[in-house]
ROMI-489908 format. One line per field, with one value per residue (C-alpha): x, y, z; residue number from 1. Coordinates in nm, 3 decimals, always signed. Layout:
! residues N
c1	(X/...) $
c2	(Y/...) $
c3	(Z/...) $
k	(NUM/...) $
//
This chain:
! residues 67
c1	(-0.033/-0.324/-0.297/-0.542/-0.528/-0.704/-0.849/-0.977/-0.629/-0.428/-0.262/-0.188/+0.189/+0.240/+0.547/+0.377/+0.308/+0.664/+0.797/+0.541/+0.349/+0.211/+0.036/-0.069/-0.211/-0.356/-0.733/-0.943/-0.963/-0.583/-0.564/-0.368/-0.552/-0.455/-0.492/-0.317/-0.245/+0.045/+0.160/+0.506/+0.728/+0.653/+0.971/+0.871/+0.521/+0.658/+0.904/+0.625/+0.406/+0.691/+0.751/+0.404/+0.455/+0.117/+0.130/-0.210/-0.102/-0.157/+0.007/-0.077/+0.001/-0.260/-0.339/-0.412/-0.093/+0.027/+0.372) $
c2	(-0.692/-0.483/-0.243/+0.036/+0.293/+0.630/+0.607/+0.964/+1.110/+0.858/+1.034/+0.712/+0.754/+0.376/+0.364/+0.110/-0.118/-0.084/-0.187/-0.452/-0.568/-0.880/-0.666/-0.354/-0.286/+0.011/-0.007/+0.118/+0.464/+0.490/+0.453/+0.199/-0.085/-0.385/-0.715/-0.942/-0.834/-1.082/-1.071/-0.939/-0.955/-0.722/-0.531/-0.479/-0.366/-0.117/+0.023/+0.055/+0.239/+0.474/+0.541/+0.694/+1.068/+1.157/+0.902/+0.744/+0.387/+0.288/-0.027/-0.164/-0.477/-0.729/-0.516/-0.214/-0.037/+0.175/+0.076) $
c3	(+0.911/+0.782/+0.489/+0.408/+0.129/+0.138/-0.214/-0.209/-0.166/-0.369/-0.664/-0.853/-0.877/-0.869/-0.644/-0.416/-0.713/-0.834/-0.493/-0.391/-0.698/-0.534/-0.272/-0.464/-0.810/-0.991/-1.037/-1.327/-1.167/-1.165/-0.788/-0.586/-0.419/-0.209/-0.390/-0.137/+0.220/+0.236/-0.125/-0.044/+0.261/+0.551/+0.473/+0.108/+0.208/+0.462/+0.209/-0.048/+0.203/+0.291/-0.079/-0.118/-0.178/-0.025/+0.261/+0.192/+0.272/+0.634/+0.765/+1.108/+1.300/+1.411/+1.717/+1.493/+1.600/+1.307/+1.182) $
k	(1/2/3/4/5/6/7/8/9/10/11/12/13/14/15/16/17/18/19/20/21/22/23/24/25/26/27/28/29/30/31/32/33/34/35/36/37/38/39/40/41/42/43/44/45/46/47/48/49/50/51/52/53/54/55/56/57/58/59/60/61/62/63/64/65/66/67) $
//
């Protein structure tokens, strides 16, 4: 699984960190970033991505198919 965050459009709400804090963290600019691609279970990561109110978290499988 690959995770990418559109830093430019991230609003820093922190829902991804609240749901998958071993995968995401807030950086010094107040934006979410990935700290460990496999920090949480796939299910937790997908739920965290879906919780993003501005949909800036992209999750894809190993063949780059968006999940």
